C-alpha positions, 0 to 999 in steps of 0.5 A: 451669501451662496455662489451661483454655482452653490444656488444652482445646485441647491435649487437642482436638488429642490426639483430632483434634477440630480442626474446630469447629461452632458459633454463638457468643454472649457466654458463649462468646467467652472459650472462643474467644479467641485461638483457634489457627491449626491450628483451623478454626471452621465457623460456621453462623447457626442452632443446628439447623444447626450440630448438623447439620452436626456430625452429618454431620462426625462419621458421615463422619469417624468421629470424635468432633466438637465443637459449640460452642452459646450458653448455654440458648438455643442449647441449645433451638434445638439440641434437635431436631439433638440427637435427630437426632444421638441416632438417627444414633449420631453421636459430638458433644461439645457444649459450652454456655457458661454465666454466670459462677459468681458470677452462677449462684446469683442466675440473671442474664440467660443463667444456663442453669438446670438445664443438664444437663437441657435436653438430656436424654434425647437425650445419653449424659451431661451435666454441669457440672463442679463446678470450673473446673479440672476442665474438661479432665478432663470434657472428656476423659470426654465425648469418650470417652463419646460415641466408645464403642459405641453412640456418641451425642452427650454435653453438657458446660455450662461457665461463661465465667469457667473458661477463663482460671483454671488447670486441674488440671495432673496431671488434664489431663496424665493425660487427655492420656495416656488412650486408650479403646477401644470395640470388643468381640466377640460372645460367640463361644459365640452366634456358634458357635450363629448359625453352625450355624443359618445352616448348617441353615436351609432359607430364610434372609435377611439384613437389613442396617443402618446399623452394618455401614457404621458398624462397617467391616463391608461387605465381610464382609457381602457376602462372608457374603451370597454365601458363604450365597447370602442375599437381602439387604433393607435395614433400613427406610428410616425408621430407616436414617442409612447403607446397609449393603449395596451396592444393586446387589448381585445379592443385594440384594433390597430395602428393608423396609417400615416397619410391622409387618404389612408387614415380617412379610408381606414375610419370610413364607416365609424360616425365619430372619432375620438382623438386621445392625447394625439395630435391630429395627425402626425401625417407622413408621407403626403397621399392625399385624399378627404381629411374624413370620410362622409358623415364621420365627426372628430373630437380631440382631447389634447394637453396642447393648445398648438395642437388643438389650433393646428388641426385641420378638422374636428373639434378639440377640447385642451386639457389634461388628458387623464383628468378628461377620460376620467371626467368622461368614466363619471359621466357615461355608463355601459354601453349595448353596441357590439363588442369590437371584433378582435385583431387576428394575430400576425401570420408566421413568416416564411423562412429565408435565408437571410432571415426577413425583418418579420422573422426577426421581429417574431424572433424577438417576441419569442423571448420578450420578458413581460416587463421589459421597454421597446425603444425603437429606431427603425422605421421600417420595421416599425410595424412589424414589432409593435404587430408581433409584441403587442406592447400591454404596460404603460412606459414600455415603448418610446420612439422618436416622434420627429422622425429624426434619427439618433435618438434610439441607441441614446434614449434607451442608455439613459433613459429607461435604463437608469429612470425606472425603478426599480430598473427594467431592462430595455431592448433597444432596436434599430436599423444600421444607421450610426446616429448616436452611435457614441452612446454605445460607449456610455453604454459600457462606462455605466453598465446601463442594462441595455440589449441592443437589436440591430439589423443589418441589411447593408442598404438605407430600407426606409429611404429605397421605400420612399424613393419608390413612393416619389417615384425617384430613381437613381438616388445616392446614399442608399447603399451601406456595404461594410457597416457593422455596428457590432464591430463598432460595439466590440471597439467600445467594449461591449460583447456583441454576437453576429447571427443569421438565422431566426432560431440563433437570434431567439437564442443570443437575445435570450442570453443577452436580455438575461444578462442584467448587469452589463449591455448587450449588442445582437447584429442580426443580418436580414434580407433587403426589402421592405416589410410592413407588417 
């Protein structure tokens, strides 16, 4: 009869989960004993970075991904990353070691008291099996729970003396045979009604959200927009973990602002708003106004019942987004509405010393490869990047939808760089914060094909913008003098270059992108101040 460890690794094999991201401690070593040759363990130096790497891998691969953490301290360090994964709807199966069972009741050192409460409320399910022999069955449930829509992280606490115990043979065998399907078609009558409303609308508009890319609905979204001549906005950048529509397409008109009043003003003049694969809406900051313009109705197509229920306005249809789009295409013919006006090209920013953030984004756009993947963590320059790169392929953009930092560097190292086949060069773009910085060590250790672009302005620019908006003066902690990410990268053994001018930046990025054998970092000194275009 198989041990718990043997049955668990067989279960992971059955689900293609042979890459594990972790930062092990003493309570995890029993699981890792005699580590199988067909598995890969990706080591991170801190748990926030570990979860971020797994998050990126899960999104890029589309598969549930195992994260291995160290009992209570490791879970505590990882909570910010778990919060990000929840917002990104990433199917993470998070395990954490626990003290041996005879030690739990007396709360010996490293006991994770009330282990299932620690990651709440950021996981879909949390469990500590009452019997050692049930660990494989619990992990089977965790895998299915993480994978079913809406996807998201789950958590299992496992006492360290469970791994060498005998598994329940019958339950483990049944777990190996199980297949759980999660594609649920939207209500066909509701789609018929939506198709009728679209045909009758005079000025409809589509809002494209991240679940279009996740569900495989990219081509269907393009076909629907073209056939119905719909202008397409991206959902607000603050909550968009992916892009759902090619941003170089003639029907694409821009990115919605993230606040209530500005969204309503942007949608003025449209009689029907079709929101596809996005919450309605990921608002922040609070700028009040009407939820919708006068005379405008809204329908959302979402795979997430929670998103449908919590939307403050409009109707909602719950079901697989790609299946819903495909059914709408079967029902709708060509529209005779006018073709949307093309979006103007961004203007060339004036040259300055040091360069502005917009100059830096223009330098990046000048060398951007067609198969490039952008992993972004720089709220102050999100719009500047997207308006210039105009990314137009599925799986080409990843962003931490929660607003929490620490995702960008980590996701780039663990995610698209490892999961895409064939491997695609990843460009990680971030501000100068140091959240998740230890992922640079992992990038070097595993030769991740990532080019990091870091903008150095020695201030917390996005918080200065919020301070002005919130009429806050005299707040501490907004200046970051001497913060040198390139020096940190070099300390980890990474080739890093400092630049100060746009031409110099394009040259440095071109060289770094061409080097597909190792990670490289380019740090660009930029002027202070906010840029939004």
